[in-house]
Backbone bond lengths (Angstrom), bond angles and torsions (degrees), N, CA, C in turn:
res aa  C-N    CA-C-N  psi(-1)  N-CA   C-N-CA  omega(-1)  CA-C   N-CA-C  phi
1 M - - - 1.444 - - 1.537 108.48 -
2 T 1.315 115.92 136.19 1.458 120.74 176.65 1.521 109.57 -113.39
3 A 1.308 115.07 157.22 1.463 120.70 -179.48 1.517 108.90 -126.70
4 R 1.314 114.49 160.82 1.463 121.62 177.45 1.518 107.63 -121.17
5 I 1.329 116.20 131.51 1.463 121.99 177.33 1.512 107.15 -112.17
6 Y 1.338 116.16 124.84 1.458 120.34 -177.99 1.521 110.57 -151.13
7 K 1.313 114.80 163.15 1.457 121.91 175.06 1.527 106.37 -104.74
8 P 1.337 119.04 122.74 1.458 120.22 -175.14 1.524 112.32 -67.77
9 A 1.309 115.49 153.19 1.459 121.19 177.76 1.524 109.30 -74.98
10 R 1.305 115.75 157.55 1.461 119.12 178.85 1.520 109.46 -72.64
11 N 1.295 115.70 162.90 1.452 121.62 179.09 1.527 109.68 -66.96
12 A 1.319 117.64 128.30 1.457 121.13 -177.83 1.530 112.22 -73.26
13 M 1.312 118.00 -15.30 1.454 121.10 -177.45 1.528 112.30 -87.71
14 Q 1.318 118.30 -7.38 1.454 121.18 -178.58 1.522 109.48 -133.18
15 S 1.307 116.40 157.67 1.453 120.24 -176.21 1.523 112.96 -87.72
16 G 1.298 119.10 -16.51 1.455 121.63 -176.73 1.517 113.12 -85.22
17 K 1.337 115.57 176.88 1.458 122.14 178.71 1.522 110.00 -113.58
18 G 1.312 117.52 38.17 1.455 122.31 -170.38 1.508 116.15 -55.76
19 A 1.298 119.46 -52.22 1.461 121.34 -173.20 1.524 111.30 -107.77
20 S 1.318 117.58 39.30 1.465 119.23 -179.47 1.526 111.72 -132.54
21 D 1.311 117.62 28.59 1.464 121.32 -179.43 1.519 112.14 -101.54
22 F 1.317 117.86 29.10 1.461 121.36 -178.61 1.526 109.40 -141.58
23 W 1.314 115.82 169.41 1.461 123.05 178.60 1.521 108.93 -113.72
24 I 1.334 116.50 146.88 1.464 121.88 -177.89 1.518 109.45 -118.20
25 L 1.329 115.89 136.36 1.457 122.78 171.48 1.517 106.66 -112.90
26 E 1.321 116.74 118.54 1.462 120.04 178.43 1.520 109.45 -133.14
27 N 1.309 116.34 146.84 1.458 121.87 -179.65 1.525 109.69 -77.12
28 V 1.313 115.12 142.92 1.463 121.21 -179.61 1.523 108.20 -95.94
29 R 1.325 115.25 135.38 1.463 120.80 179.23 1.524 109.06 -70.48
30 E 1.331 117.00 125.39 1.457 121.14 -177.42 1.519 112.83 -92.75
31 E 1.307 117.38 -25.85 1.464 120.30 179.62 1.521 108.96 -135.71
32 A 1.297 115.74 156.70 1.460 120.89 -177.87 1.532 110.13 -67.99
33 P 1.338 117.27 146.90 1.461 118.80 177.75 1.528 110.70 -67.02
34 T 1.320 115.41 148.19 1.460 120.19 -179.75 1.523 109.68 -103.49
35 K 1.298 114.89 154.54 1.462 120.29 -179.83 1.525 108.79 -96.14
36 D 1.321 116.10 129.02 1.459 121.37 179.19 1.530 108.65 -70.33
37 P 1.339 119.10 125.74 1.467 119.88 -175.86 1.529 114.14 -68.46
38 L 1.319 117.90 -27.64 1.457 120.63 -177.09 1.528 112.15 -81.94
39 M 1.320 117.22 -52.32 1.456 121.16 -174.59 1.530 113.62 -96.35
40 G 1.334 117.77 -23.52 1.446 120.13 -179.16 1.518 113.70 87.40
41 W 1.332 117.05 3.13 1.460 120.35 178.62 1.519 109.65 -80.15
42 T 1.306 116.13 155.51 1.451 118.92 174.48 1.519 108.69 -85.56
43 S 1.302 114.77 137.61 1.455 119.53 179.62 1.522 108.10 -127.18
44 G 1.289 114.99 161.68 1.450 119.50 -179.81 1.508 110.23 171.33
45 D 1.296 115.62 -158.28 1.446 121.88 -177.90 1.531 109.78 -77.51
46 T 1.316 117.28 121.69 1.461 121.03 -178.63 1.523 113.13 -79.95
47 S 1.332 117.64 -8.01 1.458 119.39 -179.79 1.533 111.44 -70.10
48 T 1.329 117.56 -16.81 1.464 119.81 177.81 1.523 111.67 -73.51
49 Q 1.319 117.48 -11.89 1.457 121.25 179.38 1.530 112.68 -85.88
50 V 1.317 117.19 -9.08 1.460 122.00 -176.75 1.526 109.72 -92.19
51 K 1.340 116.03 128.84 1.458 122.12 174.74 1.520 107.30 -126.01
52 L 1.326 115.98 121.89 1.457 121.15 179.82 1.518 109.49 -101.07
53 R 1.339 116.44 135.67 1.464 122.04 -179.44 1.516 110.02 -103.68
54 F 1.348 115.39 138.03 1.457 122.11 178.16 1.518 108.81 -132.98
55 E 1.316 115.22 153.19 1.460 120.75 179.83 1.523 111.85 -71.63
56 T 1.340 117.48 -38.33 1.454 121.21 -177.13 1.521 110.06 -131.25
57 Q 1.320 115.29 164.68 1.459 121.30 177.59 1.532 110.25 -67.32
58 A 1.320 116.79 -36.96 1.468 120.66 -179.40 1.528 111.43 -63.19
59 E 1.324 117.62 -37.86 1.466 120.65 177.89 1.519 111.07 -64.31
60 A 1.312 117.10 -40.90 1.466 121.04 179.37 1.526 110.86 -66.03
61 E 1.328 116.61 -41.30 1.465 120.24 178.81 1.530 110.86 -66.77
62 D 1.331 117.72 -40.57 1.465 121.01 177.80 1.526 111.43 -62.07
63 Y 1.329 116.66 -41.05 1.462 120.70 178.46 1.528 110.42 -61.87
64 A 1.335 116.81 -44.53 1.461 120.31 -179.91 1.527 110.88 -64.39
65 K 1.327 117.78 -40.31 1.466 120.76 179.35 1.523 111.76 -66.74
66 R 1.336 117.16 -41.89 1.473 120.96 179.68 1.511 112.17 -61.82
67 N 1.345 116.46 -36.91 1.462 120.70 -176.68 1.519 113.53 -96.27
68 G 1.321 117.84 6.05 1.460 121.05 175.77 1.518 113.59 69.44
69 I 1.313 117.41 34.57 1.464 122.09 -179.17 1.526 108.74 -100.65
70 A 1.323 116.35 125.35 1.466 119.72 174.19 1.526 107.73 -72.81
71 Y 1.318 117.23 139.05 1.457 119.54 -174.76 1.517 111.32 -142.36
72 T 1.324 114.86 159.39 1.461 122.41 171.25 1.519 107.04 -127.52
73 V 1.324 115.93 143.74 1.456 121.32 -179.53 1.518 108.31 -106.92
74 T 1.324 116.49 124.75 1.453 121.74 175.32 1.515 108.19 -88.85
75 P 1.344 117.93 120.82 1.467 119.13 -177.20 1.528 111.85 -67.60
76 V 1.308 114.50 154.58 1.465 120.76 -179.90 1.527 108.74 -80.60
77 A 1.317 116.49 130.53 1.462 120.73 178.08 1.521 109.62 -73.39
78 P 1.316 117.91 142.58 1.475 119.21 179.52 1.526 110.82 -66.90
79 V 1.318 115.22 145.14 1.459 121.34 -178.06 1.531 108.81 -90.78
80 R 1.317 115.38 125.71 1.460 119.90 176.41 1.524 108.26 -104.38
81 I 1.306 116.10 127.99 1.459 120.64 179.63 1.523 108.00 -108.95
82 N 1.317 116.03 119.62 1.450 121.54 176.51 1.521 108.06 -98.61
83 K 1.320 116.40 105.82 1.456 119.52 -179.93 1.528 108.43 -75.87
84 K 1.313 114.84 127.90 1.453 121.08 -178.46 1.517 109.14 -127.47
85 S 1.289 114.84 148.96 1.450 120.70 177.59 1.526 108.09 -127.55
86 Y 1.300 116.51 136.12 1.462 120.69 179.86 1.518 110.95 -63.73
87 S 1.331 117.06 -33.18 1.467 119.85 -177.90 1.531 112.33 -69.51
88 D 1.330 117.78 -19.20 1.464 119.82 177.46 1.531 111.98 -65.18
89 N 1.316 118.07 -20.25 1.466 120.65 177.47 1.525 111.95 -67.15
90 F 1.320 118.18 -22.77 1.456 121.79 -173.58 1.527 113.51 -118.30
91 K 1.309 118.50 8.52 1.461 119.90 -175.01 1.529 111.86 -72.55
92 F 1.331 114.45 153.88 1.458 121.28 179.50 1.528 108.58 -74.09
93 G 1.308 117.24 140.51 1.453 121.70 179.21 1.518 113.04 81.41
94 R 1.301 116.48 24.10 1.450 121.23 178.74 1.535 109.72 -64.62
95 T 1.326 118.27 138.69 1.463 121.47 -174.72 1.517 113.17 -82.65
96 T 1.328 117.58 -23.84 1.474 119.83 179.49 1.519 109.36 -109.48
97 L 1.314 115.88 157.42 1.471 121.02 -177.90 1.524 110.54 -76.12
98 W 1.317 115.50 150.53 1.455 121.49 175.88 1.517 108.23 -87.64
99 T 1.303 116.81 126.42 1.469 120.93 179.36 1.509 108.79 -132.23
100 H 1.296 115.36 157.13 1.462 121.01 175.16 1.485 109.33 -107.92
């Protein structure tokens, strides 16, 4: 079984980074889920439903090493901040047209 260690993205509906200050270790599904012939439900490995939260990347890696779990670390994408000003919508010499 392999695991993936990553830092979750921030919520797209809010401007803050409230719930993204931790790292997650989750198991990766190795085979496709199978359909139960009697009930029609999908069945498979339930370990893919477990997500462990850690304060730092090093803690997550140490946990995986202690328990003999092979893992891959997904690097954190750099954060780009686009500074915007409301007054730029009305400035003289604007390059784009104003539309409603």
